[in-house]
mmJSON file of the N, C-alpha and C atoms, coordinates in Angstrom:
{"data_MODEL":{"atom_site":{
"group_PDB":["ATOM","ATOM","ATOM","ATOM","ATOM","ATOM","ATOM","ATOM","ATOM","ATOM","ATOM","ATOM","ATOM","ATOM","ATOM","ATOM","ATOM","ATOM","ATOM","ATOM","ATOM","ATOM","ATOM","ATOM","ATOM","ATOM","ATOM","ATOM","ATOM","ATOM","ATOM","ATOM","ATOM","ATOM","ATOM","ATOM","ATOM","ATOM","ATOM","ATOM","ATOM","ATOM","ATOM","ATOM","ATOM","ATOM","ATOM","ATOM","ATOM","ATOM","ATOM","ATOM","ATOM","ATOM","ATOM","ATOM","ATOM","ATOM","ATOM","ATOM","ATOM","ATOM","ATOM","ATOM","ATOM","ATOM","ATOM","ATOM","ATOM","ATOM","ATOM","ATOM","ATOM","ATOM","ATOM","ATOM","ATOM","ATOM","ATOM","ATOM","ATOM","ATOM","ATOM","ATOM","ATOM","ATOM","ATOM","ATOM","ATOM","ATOM","ATOM","ATOM","ATOM","ATOM","ATOM","ATOM","ATOM","ATOM","ATOM","ATOM","ATOM","ATOM","ATOM","ATOM","ATOM","ATOM","ATOM","ATOM","ATOM","ATOM","ATOM","ATOM","ATOM","ATOM","ATOM","ATOM","ATOM","ATOM","ATOM","ATOM","ATOM","ATOM","ATOM","ATOM","ATOM","ATOM","ATOM","ATOM","ATOM","ATOM","ATOM","ATOM","ATOM","ATOM","ATOM","ATOM","ATOM","ATOM","ATOM","ATOM","ATOM","ATOM","ATOM","ATOM","ATOM","ATOM","ATOM","ATOM","ATOM","ATOM","ATOM","ATOM","ATOM","ATOM","ATOM","ATOM","ATOM","ATOM","ATOM","ATOM","ATOM","ATOM","ATOM","ATOM","ATOM","ATOM","ATOM","ATOM","ATOM","ATOM","ATOM","ATOM","ATOM","ATOM","ATOM","ATOM","ATOM","ATOM","ATOM","ATOM","ATOM","ATOM","ATOM","ATOM","ATOM","ATOM","ATOM","ATOM","ATOM","ATOM","ATOM","ATOM","ATOM","ATOM","ATOM","ATOM","ATOM","ATOM","ATOM","ATOM","ATOM","ATOM","ATOM","ATOM","ATOM","ATOM","ATOM","ATOM","ATOM","ATOM","ATOM","ATOM","ATOM","ATOM","ATOM","ATOM","ATOM","ATOM","ATOM","ATOM","ATOM","ATOM","ATOM","ATOM","ATOM","ATOM","ATOM","ATOM","ATOM","ATOM","ATOM"],
"id":[1,2,3,4,5,6,7,8,9,10,11,12,13,14,15,16,17,18,19,20,21,22,23,24,25,26,27,28,29,30,31,32,33,34,35,36,37,38,39,40,41,42,43,44,45,46,47,48,49,50,51,52,53,54,55,56,57,58,59,60,61,62,63,64,65,66,67,68,69,70,71,72,73,74,75,76,77,78,79,80,81,82,83,84,85,86,87,88,89,90,91,92,93,94,95,96,97,98,99,100,101,102,103,104,105,106,107,108,109,110,111,112,113,114,115,116,117,118,119,120,121,122,123,124,125,126,127,128,129,130,131,132,133,134,135,136,137,138,139,140,141,142,143,144,145,146,147,148,149,150,151,152,153,154,155,156,157,158,159,160,161,162,163,164,165,166,167,168,169,170,171,172,173,174,175,176,177,178,179,180,181,182,183,184,185,186,187,188,189,190,191,192,193,194,195,196,197,198,199,200,201,202,203,204,205,206,207,208,209,210,211,212,213,214,215,216,217,218,219,220,221,222,223,224,225,226,227,228,229,230,231],
"type_symbol":["N","C","C","N","C","C","N","C","C","N","C","C","N","C","C","N","C","C","N","C","C","N","C","C","N","C","C","N","C","C","N","C","C","N","C","C","N","C","C","N","C","C","N","C","C","N","C","C","N","C","C","N","C","C","N","C","C","N","C","C","N","C","C","N","C","C","N","C","C","N","C","C","N","C","C","N","C","C","N","C","C","N","C","C","N","C","C","N","C","C","N","C","C","N","C","C","N","C","C","N","C","C","N","C","C","N","C","C","N","C","C","N","C","C","N","C","C","N","C","C","N","C","C","N","C","C","N","C","C","N","C","C","N","C","C","N","C","C","N","C","C","N","C","C","N","C","C","N","C","C","N","C","C","N","C","C","N","C","C","N","C","C","N","C","C","N","C","C","N","C","C","N","C","C","N","C","C","N","C","C","N","C","C","N","C","C","N","C","C","N","C","C","N","C","C","N","C","C","N","C","C","N","C","C","N","C","C","N","C","C","N","C","C","N","C","C","N","C","C","N","C","C","N","C","C","N","C","C","N","C","C"],
"label_atom_id":["N","CA","C","N","CA","C","N","CA","C","N","CA","C","N","CA","C","N","CA","C","N","CA","C","N","CA","C","N","CA","C","N","CA","C","N","CA","C","N","CA","C","N","CA","C","N","CA","C","N","CA","C","N","CA","C","N","CA","C","N","CA","C","N","CA","C","N","CA","C","N","CA","C","N","CA","C","N","CA","C","N","CA","C","N","CA","C","N","CA","C","N","CA","C","N","CA","C","N","CA","C","N","CA","C","N","CA","C","N","CA","C","N","CA","C","N","CA","C","N","CA","C","N","CA","C","N","CA","C","N","CA","C","N","CA","C","N","CA","C","N","CA","C","N","CA","C","N","CA","C","N","CA","C","N","CA","C","N","CA","C","N","CA","C","N","CA","C","N","CA","C","N","CA","C","N","CA","C","N","CA","C","N","CA","C","N","CA","C","N","CA","C","N","CA","C","N","CA","C","N","CA","C","N","CA","C","N","CA","C","N","CA","C","N","CA","C","N","CA","C","N","CA","C","N","CA","C","N","CA","C","N","CA","C","N","CA","C","N","CA","C","N","CA","C","N","CA","C","N","CA","C","N","CA","C","N","CA","C","N","CA","C","N","CA","C","N","CA","C"],
"label_alt_id":[null,null,null,null,null,null,null,null,null,null,null,null,null,null,null,null,null,null,null,null,null,null,null,null,null,null,null,null,null,null,null,null,null,null,null,null,null,null,null,null,null,null,null,null,null,null,null,null,null,null,null,null,null,null,null,null,null,null,null,null,null,null,null,null,null,null,null,null,null,null,null,null,null,null,null,null,null,null,null,null,null,null,null,null,null,null,null,null,null,null,null,null,null,null,null,null,null,null,null,null,null,null,null,null,null,null,null,null,null,null,null,null,null,null,null,null,null,null,null,null,null,null,null,null,null,null,null,null,null,null,null,null,null,null,null,null,null,null,null,null,null,null,null,null,null,null,null,null,null,null,null,null,null,null,null,null,null,null,null,null,null,null,null,null,null,null,null,null,null,null,null,null,null,null,null,null,null,null,null,null,null,null,null,null,null,null,null,null,null,null,null,null,null,null,null,null,null,null,null,null,null,null,null,null,null,null,null,null,null,null,null,null,null,null,null,null,null,null,null,null,null,null,null,null,null,null,null,null,null,null,null],
"label_comp_id":["MET","MET","MET","THR","THR","THR","GLU","GLU","GLU","ALA","ALA","ALA","MET","MET","MET","LEU","LEU","LEU","ARG","ARG","ARG","PHE","PHE","PHE","HIS","HIS","HIS","ASP","ASP","ASP","VAL","VAL","VAL","ASP","ASP","ASP","ASN","ASN","ASN","ARG","ARG","ARG","LEU","LEU","LEU","LYS","LYS","LYS","ASP","ASP","ASP","VAL","VAL","VAL","LEU","LEU","LEU","ASP","ASP","ASP","ALA","ALA","ALA","LEU","LEU","LEU","GLN","GLN","GLN","GLY","GLY","GLY","ARG","ARG","ARG","VAL","VAL","VAL","GLY","GLY","GLY","GLY","GLY","GLY","THR","THR","THR","LYS","LYS","LYS","ALA","ALA","ALA","LYS","LYS","LYS","LYS","LYS","LYS","GLY","GLY","GLY","GLN","GLN","GLN","LEU","LEU","LEU","PRO","PRO","PRO","PRO","PRO","PRO","LEU","LEU","LEU","VAL","VAL","VAL","PRO","PRO","PRO","ASN","ASN","ASN","ASP","ASP","ASP","HIS","HIS","HIS","GLN","GLN","GLN","ILE","ILE","ILE","PHE","PHE","PHE","THR","THR","THR","ALA","ALA","ALA","VAL","VAL","VAL","ILE","ILE","ILE","THR","THR","THR","LYS","LYS","LYS","ALA","ALA","ALA","VAL","VAL","VAL","PRO","PRO","PRO","PRO","PRO","PRO","SER","SER","SER","GLY","GLY","GLY","ALA","ALA","ALA","SER","SER","SER","GLU","GLU","GLU","GLY","GLY","GLY","GLY","GLY","GLY","TRP","TRP","TRP","LEU","LEU","LEU","THR","THR","THR","ILE","ILE","ILE","THR","THR","THR","HIS","HIS","HIS","LEU","LEU","LEU","VAL","VAL","VAL","ARG","ARG","ARG","PRO","PRO","PRO","GLY","GLY","GLY","ALA","ALA","ALA","GLY","GLY","GLY"],
"label_asym_id":["A","A","A","A","A","A","A","A","A","A","A","A","A","A","A","A","A","A","A","A","A","A","A","A","A","A","A","A","A","A","A","A","A","A","A","A","A","A","A","A","A","A","A","A","A","A","A","A","A","A","A","A","A","A","A","A","A","A","A","A","A","A","A","A","A","A","A","A","A","A","A","A","A","A","A","A","A","A","A","A","A","A","A","A","A","A","A","A","A","A","A","A","A","A","A","A","A","A","A","A","A","A","A","A","A","A","A","A","A","A","A","A","A","A","A","A","A","A","A","A","A","A","A","A","A","A","A","A","A","A","A","A","A","A","A","A","A","A","A","A","A","A","A","A","A","A","A","A","A","A","A","A","A","A","A","A","A","A","A","A","A","A","A","A","A","A","A","A","A","A","A","A","A","A","A","A","A","A","A","A","A","A","A","A","A","A","A","A","A","A","A","A","A","A","A","A","A","A","A","A","A","A","A","A","A","A","A","A","A","A","A","A","A","A","A","A","A","A","A","A","A","A","A","A","A","A","A","A","A","A","A"],
"label_entity_id":["1","1","1","1","1","1","1","1","1","1","1","1","1","1","1","1","1","1","1","1","1","1","1","1","1","1","1","1","1","1","1","1","1","1","1","1","1","1","1","1","1","1","1","1","1","1","1","1","1","1","1","1","1","1","1","1","1","1","1","1","1","1","1","1","1","1","1","1","1","1","1","1","1","1","1","1","1","1","1","1","1","1","1","1","1","1","1","1","1","1","1","1","1","1","1","1","1","1","1","1","1","1","1","1","1","1","1","1","1","1","1","1","1","1","1","1","1","1","1","1","1","1","1","1","1","1","1","1","1","1","1","1","1","1","1","1","1","1","1","1","1","1","1","1","1","1","1","1","1","1","1","1","1","1","1","1","1","1","1","1","1","1","1","1","1","1","1","1","1","1","1","1","1","1","1","1","1","1","1","1","1","1","1","1","1","1","1","1","1","1","1","1","1","1","1","1","1","1","1","1","1","1","1","1","1","1","1","1","1","1","1","1","1","1","1","1","1","1","1","1","1","1","1","1","1","1","1","1","1","1","1"],
"label_seq_id":[1,1,1,2,2,2,3,3,3,4,4,4,5,5,5,6,6,6,7,7,7,8,8,8,9,9,9,10,10,10,11,11,11,12,12,12,13,13,13,14,14,14,15,15,15,16,16,16,17,17,17,18,18,18,19,19,19,20,20,20,21,21,21,22,22,22,23,23,23,24,24,24,25,25,25,26,26,26,27,27,27,28,28,28,29,29,29,30,30,30,31,31,31,32,32,32,33,33,33,34,34,34,35,35,35,36,36,36,37,37,37,38,38,38,39,39,39,40,40,40,41,41,41,42,42,42,43,43,43,44,44,44,45,45,45,46,46,46,47,47,47,48,48,48,49,49,49,50,50,50,51,51,51,52,52,52,53,53,53,54,54,54,55,55,55,56,56,56,57,57,57,58,58,58,59,59,59,60,60,60,61,61,61,62,62,62,63,63,63,64,64,64,65,65,65,66,66,66,67,67,67,68,68,68,69,69,69,70,70,70,71,71,71,72,72,72,73,73,73,74,74,74,75,75,75,76,76,76,77,77,77],
"pdbx_PDB_ins_code":[null,null,null,null,null,null,null,null,null,null,null,null,null,null,null,null,null,null,null,null,null,null,null,null,null,null,null,null,null,null,null,null,null,null,null,null,null,null,null,null,null,null,null,null,null,null,null,null,null,null,null,null,null,null,null,null,null,null,null,null,null,null,null,null,null,null,null,null,null,null,null,null,null,null,null,null,null,null,null,null,null,null,null,null,null,null,null,null,null,null,null,null,null,null,null,null,null,null,null,null,null,null,null,null,null,null,null,null,null,null,null,null,null,null,null,null,null,null,null,null,null,null,null,null,null,null,null,null,null,null,null,null,null,null,null,null,null,null,null,null,null,null,null,null,null,null,null,null,null,null,null,null,null,null,null,null,null,null,null,null,null,null,null,null,null,null,null,null,null,null,null,null,null,null,null,null,null,null,null,null,null,null,null,null,null,null,null,null,null,null,null,null,null,null,null,null,null,null,null,null,null,null,null,null,null,null,null,null,null,null,null,null,null,null,null,null,null,null,null,null,null,null,null,null,null,null,null,null,null,null,null],
"Cartn_x":[4.163,5.583,6.165,7.249,7.969,8.788,9.284,10.275,11.235,12.015,13.139,12.745,11.599,11.152,10.868,10.122,9.92,11.198,12.151,13.395,14.142,13.979,14.567,14.001,12.603,11.971,11.871,12.175,12.066,10.544,10.17,8.873,8.391,9.197,8.713,8.431,9.131,8.683,7.369,7.024,5.869,4.596,4.946,3.861,3.626,4.681,4.67,3.651,3.933,3.149,1.657,1.353,-0.037,-0.648,0.054,-0.548,-0.807,0.136,-0.056,-1.264,-1.416,-2.515,-3.892,-3.883,-5.168,-5.525,-4.495,-4.826,-5.0,-5.116,-5.435,-4.316,-2.993,-1.784,-1.258,-1.116,-0.744,0.359,1.14,2.115,3.164,4.151,4.988,5.801,6.471,7.379,6.483,6.893,5.987,5.514,6.267,5.861,4.763,4.796,3.795,2.866,2.619,1.739,0.255,-0.461,-1.76,-2.778,-3.961,-4.768,-6.158,-6.477,-7.721,-8.514,-9.838,-10.51,-9.851,-9.505,-9.049,-9.863,-9.391,-10.125,-9.958,-8.737,-8.328,-7.82,-8.483,-8.166,-6.691,-6.147,-4.837,-4.456,-3.075,-2.626,-2.249,-2.421,-2.344,-3.386,-4.519,-5.71,-5.446,-4.332,-4.012,-3.116,-3.465,-2.772,-1.993,-2.34,-1.813,-1.6,-0.488,-0.33,0.641,0.203,0.862,1.272,2.488,2.87,3.825,3.602,4.389,4.781,6.003,6.404,6.954,6.321,6.667,6.763,7.589,7.722,6.559,5.793,4.8,5.062,4.225,4.54,4.831,5.514,5.863,4.586,4.5,3.372,2.367,2.436,1.38,1.68,0.522,0.806,1.331,2.018,2.6,1.436,1.641,0.644,0.915,-0.097,-0.126,-1.376,-1.513,-2.753,-2.677,-3.918,-3.944,-5.264,-5.288,-6.39,-6.546,-7.543,-7.825,-8.91,-8.721,-9.796,-9.97,-11.029,-11.357,-11.404,-10.635,-10.465,-11.029,-11.873,-12.311,-11.459,-10.894,-10.145,-11.202,-10.804,-11.662,-12.201,-13.382,-13.99,-14.157,-13.95,-14.296,-15.525,-16.216,-17.59,-17.877],
"Cartn_y":[-12.064,-11.989,-13.117,-13.631,-14.676,-14.077,-14.992,-14.364,-13.74,-14.197,-13.508,-12.093,-12.073,-10.728,-9.728,-10.337,-9.347,-8.925,-9.741,-9.337,-8.239,-8.264,-7.452,-6.11,-5.995,-4.798,-3.981,-2.636,-1.75,-1.361,-1.244,-1.038,0.352,1.443,2.713,2.791,1.842,1.751,1.116,0.106,-0.599,0.38,1.224,2.198,3.192,3.529,4.221,3.533,2.268,1.477,1.468,1.368,1.402,2.766,3.804,5.198,5.416,4.903,5.072,4.316,3.079,2.273,2.787,3.461,4.222,5.267,5.816,6.884,6.385,5.104,4.426,4.215,4.488,4.216,2.91,1.813,0.558,-0.038,-0.702,-1.614,-0.82,-1.562,-0.936,0.286,0.67,1.869,3.2,4.3,5.535,5.813,5.586,5.915,4.892,3.696,2.622,2.262,2.995,2.652,2.45,1.467,1.439,2.32,2.391,3.325,2.563,2.819,2.181,3.418,3.392,4.392,4.513,5.879,6.039,5.968,5.26,5.333,6.478,7.177,8.508,9.352,10.6,11.498,11.917,12.21,12.542,12.149,11.56,10.994,12.191,13.471,14.496,14.421,13.681,13.628,12.675,11.862,10.901,11.379,11.518,12.07,11.104,9.91,8.814,7.54,7.003,5.688,4.815,3.599,2.695,1.364,1.101,-0.086,-1.02,-2.352,-3.186,-4.224,-4.602,-5.66,-6.859,-8.182,-9.27,-10.544,-11.341,-12.62,-13.53,-14.217,-14.989,-16.151,-16.692,-17.719,-18.935,-19.934,-21.259,-21.724,-22.3,-22.968,-22.091,-20.737,-19.756,-19.769,-19.46,-19.103,-17.7,-17.538,-16.216,-15.145,-13.903,-12.875,-11.872,-10.962,-9.944,-9.37,-8.524,-8.132,-6.521,-5.961,-4.526,-4.095,-3.246,-2.807,-1.313,-0.867,0.703,0.902,1.902,2.341,3.876,4.365,5.711,6.212,7.042,7.584,9.077,9.357,10.744,11.489,12.515,13.11,13.8,13.723,14.32,15.594,15.94,17.259,17.543,16.587,16.623,16.21,15.586,15.109,14.307],
"Cartn_z":[-1.691,-1.908,-1.062,-1.814,-1.009,0.054,0.898,2.005,1.596,0.405,-0.159,-0.66,-1.197,-1.68,-0.65,0.487,1.619,2.295,2.408,3.021,1.945,0.731,-0.408,-0.361,-0.316,-0.637,0.701,0.46,1.663,1.867,3.153,3.549,3.142,3.016,2.519,0.983,0.245,-1.15,-1.442,-0.518,-0.367,-0.169,0.729,1.074,-0.111,-0.939,-2.161,-3.009,-3.134,-4.188,-3.957,-2.537,-1.91,-2.32,-1.975,-2.304,-3.764,-4.473,-5.933,-6.408,-5.834,-6.303,-5.843,-4.594,-4.169,-5.061,-5.76,-6.765,-8.068,-8.341,-9.481,-10.394,-9.867,-10.733,-10.266,-11.299,-10.749,-11.905,-11.46,-12.335,-13.209,-13.391,-14.391,-14.074,-15.04,-14.822,-14.784,-14.441,-14.466,-15.746,-16.834,-18.15,-18.679,-18.075,-18.539,-17.566,-16.486,-15.44,-15.989,-15.409,-15.785,-15.037,-15.426,-14.778,-14.275,-13.108,-12.514,-11.945,-11.731,-11.117,-9.602,-9.225,-8.055,-6.81,-5.775,-4.556,-3.725,-3.843,-3.139,-4.325,-4.541,-5.791,-5.622,-4.361,-4.268,-2.825,-2.784,-1.456,-0.425,-0.914,0.032,1.189,0.835,1.775,2.858,2.783,3.843,4.887,6.103,7.125,7.943,8.038,8.741,7.988,8.096,7.351,8.391,8.602,9.488,8.551,8.525,7.608,8.366,8.355,9.027,7.953,7.843,7.056,7.803,7.608,8.351,7.561,7.906,7.164,7.658,6.514,6.86,7.743,8.615,9.498,8.645,9.185,8.494,7.951,6.75,6.207,5.616,5.894,5.311,3.732,3.184,1.658,1.446,0.253,-0.012,-0.105,-0.034,-0.18,0.907,0.985,1.824,2.267,3.332,3.726,3.691,3.334,3.349,3.995,5.044,5.638,5.494,5.013,4.876,5.734,6.61,7.54,7.509,7.528,7.412,8.97,9.165,10.665,10.653,11.716,11.827,12.986,12.693,13.818,14.752,16.031,17.128,16.751,16.871,16.741,15.189,14.253,12.915,12.464,13.498,13.311,12.17],
"occupancy":[1.0,1.0,1.0,1.0,1.0,1.0,1.0,1.0,1.0,1.0,1.0,1.0,1.0,1.0,1.0,1.0,1.0,1.0,1.0,1.0,1.0,1.0,1.0,1.0,1.0,1.0,1.0,1.0,1.0,1.0,1.0,1.0,1.0,1.0,1.0,1.0,1.0,1.0,1.0,1.0,1.0,1.0,1.0,1.0,1.0,1.0,1.0,1.0,1.0,1.0,1.0,1.0,1.0,1.0,1.0,1.0,1.0,1.0,1.0,1.0,1.0,1.0,1.0,1.0,1.0,1.0,1.0,1.0,1.0,1.0,1.0,1.0,1.0,1.0,1.0,1.0,1.0,1.0,1.0,1.0,1.0,1.0,1.0,1.0,1.0,1.0,1.0,1.0,1.0,1.0,1.0,1.0,1.0,1.0,1.0,1.0,1.0,1.0,1.0,1.0,1.0,1.0,1.0,1.0,1.0,1.0,1.0,1.0,1.0,1.0,1.0,1.0,1.0,1.0,1.0,1.0,1.0,1.0,1.0,1.0,1.0,1.0,1.0,1.0,1.0,1.0,1.0,1.0,1.0,1.0,1.0,1.0,1.0,1.0,1.0,1.0,1.0,1.0,1.0,1.0,1.0,1.0,1.0,1.0,1.0,1.0,1.0,1.0,1.0,1.0,1.0,1.0,1.0,1.0,1.0,1.0,1.0,1.0,1.0,1.0,1.0,1.0,1.0,1.0,1.0,1.0,1.0,1.0,1.0,1.0,1.0,1.0,1.0,1.0,1.0,1.0,1.0,1.0,1.0,1.0,1.0,1.0,1.0,1.0,1.0,1.0,1.0,1.0,1.0,1.0,1.0,1.0,1.0,1.0,1.0,1.0,1.0,1.0,1.0,1.0,1.0,1.0,1.0,1.0,1.0,1.0,1.0,1.0,1.0,1.0,1.0,1.0,1.0,1.0,1.0,1.0,1.0,1.0,1.0,1.0,1.0,1.0,1.0,1.0,1.0,1.0,1.0,1.0,1.0,1.0,1.0],
"B_iso_or_equiv":[0.0,0.0,0.0,0.0,0.0,0.0,0.0,0.0,0.0,0.0,0.0,0.0,0.0,0.0,0.0,0.0,0.0,0.0,0.0,0.0,0.0,0.0,0.0,0.0,0.0,0.0,0.0,0.0,0.0,0.0,0.0,0.0,0.0,0.0,0.0,0.0,0.0,0.0,0.0,0.0,0.0,0.0,0.0,0.0,0.0,0.0,0.0,0.0,0.0,0.0,0.0,0.0,0.0,0.0,0.0,0.0,0.0,0.0,0.0,0.0,0.0,0.0,0.0,0.0,0.0,0.0,0.0,0.0,0.0,0.0,0.0,0.0,0.0,0.0,0.0,0.0,0.0,0.0,0.0,0.0,0.0,0.0,0.0,0.0,0.0,0.0,0.0,0.0,0.0,0.0,0.0,0.0,0.0,0.0,0.0,0.0,0.0,0.0,0.0,0.0,0.0,0.0,0.0,0.0,0.0,0.0,0.0,0.0,0.0,0.0,0.0,0.0,0.0,0.0,0.0,0.0,0.0,0.0,0.0,0.0,0.0,0.0,0.0,0.0,0.0,0.0,0.0,0.0,0.0,0.0,0.0,0.0,0.0,0.0,0.0,0.0,0.0,0.0,0.0,0.0,0.0,0.0,0.0,0.0,0.0,0.0,0.0,0.0,0.0,0.0,0.0,0.0,0.0,0.0,0.0,0.0,0.0,0.0,0.0,0.0,0.0,0.0,0.0,0.0,0.0,0.0,0.0,0.0,0.0,0.0,0.0,0.0,0.0,0.0,0.0,0.0,0.0,0.0,0.0,0.0,0.0,0.0,0.0,0.0,0.0,0.0,0.0,0.0,0.0,0.0,0.0,0.0,0.0,0.0,0.0,0.0,0.0,0.0,0.0,0.0,0.0,0.0,0.0,0.0,0.0,0.0,0.0,0.0,0.0,0.0,0.0,0.0,0.0,0.0,0.0,0.0,0.0,0.0,0.0,0.0,0.0,0.0,0.0,0.0,0.0,0.0,0.0,0.0,0.0,0.0,0.0],
"pdbx_formal_charge":[null,null,null,null,null,null,null,null,null,null,null,null,null,null,null,null,null,null,null,null,null,null,null,null,null,null,null,null,null,null,null,null,null,null,null,null,null,null,null,null,null,null,null,null,null,null,null,null,null,null,null,null,null,null,null,null,null,null,null,null,null,null,null,null,null,null,null,null,null,null,null,null,null,null,null,null,null,null,null,null,null,null,null,null,null,null,null,null,null,null,null,null,null,null,null,null,null,null,null,null,null,null,null,null,null,null,null,null,null,null,null,null,null,null,null,null,null,null,null,null,null,null,null,null,null,null,null,null,null,null,null,null,null,null,null,null,null,null,null,null,null,null,null,null,null,null,null,null,null,null,null,null,null,null,null,null,null,null,null,null,null,null,null,null,null,null,null,null,null,null,null,null,null,null,null,null,null,null,null,null,null,null,null,null,null,null,null,null,null,null,null,null,null,null,null,null,null,null,null,null,null,null,null,null,null,null,null,null,null,null,null,null,null,null,null,null,null,null,null,null,null,null,null,null,null,null,null,null,null,null,null],
"auth_seq_id":[1,1,1,2,2,2,3,3,3,4,4,4,5,5,5,6,6,6,7,7,7,8,8,8,9,9,9,10,10,10,11,11,11,12,12,12,13,13,13,14,14,14,15,15,15,16,16,16,17,17,17,18,18,18,19,19,19,20,20,20,21,21,21,22,22,22,23,23,23,24,24,24,25,25,25,26,26,26,27,27,27,28,28,28,29,29,29,30,30,30,31,31,31,32,32,32,33,33,33,34,34,34,35,35,35,36,36,36,37,37,37,38,38,38,39,39,39,40,40,40,41,41,41,42,42,42,43,43,43,44,44,44,45,45,45,46,46,46,47,47,47,48,48,48,49,49,49,50,50,50,51,51,51,52,52,52,53,53,53,54,54,54,55,55,55,56,56,56,57,57,57,58,58,58,59,59,59,60,60,60,61,61,61,62,62,62,63,63,63,64,64,64,65,65,65,66,66,66,67,67,67,68,68,68,69,69,69,70,70,70,71,71,71,72,72,72,73,73,73,74,74,74,75,75,75,76,76,76,77,77,77],
"auth_comp_id":["MET","MET","MET","THR","THR","THR","GLU","GLU","GLU","ALA","ALA","ALA","MET","MET","MET","LEU","LEU","LEU","ARG","ARG","ARG","PHE","PHE","PHE","HIS","HIS","HIS","ASP","ASP","ASP","VAL","VAL","VAL","ASP","ASP","ASP","ASN","ASN","ASN","ARG","ARG","ARG","LEU","LEU","LEU","LYS","LYS","LYS","ASP","ASP","ASP","VAL","VAL","VAL","LEU","LEU","LEU","ASP","ASP","ASP","ALA","ALA","ALA","LEU","LEU","LEU","GLN","GLN","GLN","GLY","GLY","GLY","ARG","ARG","ARG","VAL","VAL","VAL","GLY","GLY","GLY","GLY","GLY","GLY","THR","THR","THR","LYS","LYS","LYS","ALA","ALA","ALA","LYS","LYS","LYS","LYS","LYS","LYS","GLY","GLY","GLY","GLN","GLN","GLN","LEU","LEU","LEU","PRO","PRO","PRO","PRO","PRO","PRO","LEU","LEU","LEU","VAL","VAL","VAL","PRO","PRO","PRO","ASN","ASN","ASN","ASP","ASP","ASP","HIS","HIS","HIS","GLN","GLN","GLN","ILE","ILE","ILE","PHE","PHE","PHE","THR","THR","THR","ALA","ALA","ALA","VAL","VAL","VAL","ILE","ILE","ILE","THR","THR","THR","LYS","LYS","LYS","ALA","ALA","ALA","VAL","VAL","VAL","PRO","PRO","PRO","PRO","PRO","PRO","SER","SER","SER","GLY","GLY","GLY","ALA","ALA","ALA","SER","SER","SER","GLU","GLU","GLU","GLY","GLY","GLY","GLY","GLY","GLY","TRP","TRP","TRP","LEU","LEU","LEU","THR","THR","THR","ILE","ILE","ILE","THR","THR","THR","HIS","HIS","HIS","LEU","LEU","LEU","VAL","VAL","VAL","ARG","ARG","ARG","PRO","PRO","PRO","GLY","GLY","GLY","ALA","ALA","ALA","GLY","GLY","GLY"],
"auth_asym_id":["A","A","A","A","A","A","A","A","A","A","A","A","A","A","A","A","A","A","A","A","A","A","A","A","A","A","A","A","A","A","A","A","A","A","A","A","A","A","A","A","A","A","A","A","A","A","A","A","A","A","A","A","A","A","A","A","A","A","A","A","A","A","A","A","A","A","A","A","A","A","A","A","A","A","A","A","A","A","A","A","A","A","A","A","A","A","A","A","A","A","A","A","A","A","A","A","A","A","A","A","A","A","A","A","A","A","A","A","A","A","A","A","A","A","A","A","A","A","A","A","A","A","A","A","A","A","A","A","A","A","A","A","A","A","A","A","A","A","A","A","A","A","A","A","A","A","A","A","A","A","A","A","A","A","A","A","A","A","A","A","A","A","A","A","A","A","A","A","A","A","A","A","A","A","A","A","A","A","A","A","A","A","A","A","A","A","A","A","A","A","A","A","A","A","A","A","A","A","A","A","A","A","A","A","A","A","A","A","A","A","A","A","A","A","A","A","A","A","A","A","A","A","A","A","A","A","A","A","A","A","A"],
"auth_atom_id":["N","CA","C","N","CA","C","N","CA","C","N","CA","C","N","CA","C","N","CA","C","N","CA","C","N","CA","C","N","CA","C","N","CA","C","N","CA","C","N","CA","C","N","CA","C","N","CA","C","N","CA","C","N","CA","C","N","CA","C","N","CA","C","N","CA","C","N","CA","C","N","CA","C","N","CA","C","N","CA","C","N","CA","C","N","CA","C","N","CA","C","N","CA","C","N","CA","C","N","CA","C","N","CA","C","N","CA","C","N","CA","C","N","CA","C","N","CA","C","N","CA","C","N","CA","C","N","CA","C","N","CA","C","N","CA","C","N","CA","C","N","CA","C","N","CA","C","N","CA","C","N","CA","C","N","CA","C","N","CA","C","N","CA","C","N","CA","C","N","CA","C","N","CA","C","N","CA","C","N","CA","C","N","CA","C","N","CA","C","N","CA","C","N","CA","C","N","CA","C","N","CA","C","N","CA","C","N","CA","C","N","CA","C","N","CA","C","N","CA","C","N","CA","C","N","CA","C","N","CA","C","N","CA","C","N","CA","C","N","CA","C","N","CA","C","N","CA","C","N","CA","C","N","CA","C","N","CA","C","N","CA","C","N","CA","C","N","CA","C"],
"pdbx_PDB_model_num":[1,1,1,1,1,1,1,1,1,1,1,1,1,1,1,1,1,1,1,1,1,1,1,1,1,1,1,1,1,1,1,1,1,1,1,1,1,1,1,1,1,1,1,1,1,1,1,1,1,1,1,1,1,1,1,1,1,1,1,1,1,1,1,1,1,1,1,1,1,1,1,1,1,1,1,1,1,1,1,1,1,1,1,1,1,1,1,1,1,1,1,1,1,1,1,1,1,1,1,1,1,1,1,1,1,1,1,1,1,1,1,1,1,1,1,1,1,1,1,1,1,1,1,1,1,1,1,1,1,1,1,1,1,1,1,1,1,1,1,1,1,1,1,1,1,1,1,1,1,1,1,1,1,1,1,1,1,1,1,1,1,1,1,1,1,1,1,1,1,1,1,1,1,1,1,1,1,1,1,1,1,1,1,1,1,1,1,1,1,1,1,1,1,1,1,1,1,1,1,1,1,1,1,1,1,1,1,1,1,1,1,1,1,1,1,1,1,1,1,1,1,1,1,1,1,1,1,1,1,1,1]
}}}
């Protein structure tokens, strides 16, 4: 995303896009969304999400980073 796009888009909507993509729903309107194999069958399985939006440093190329980590709750072995 460009700096202008980052400033325009709300962080909560980007999280919704990520959760949809993890479930295999990508791009377009709801009626025209593409399908990919889901990484997560249903987003109700996700208990924690941390999302941060930041303007890239000067000279950096446009884009973004996504890190997905499997966390195990204490005592869940």
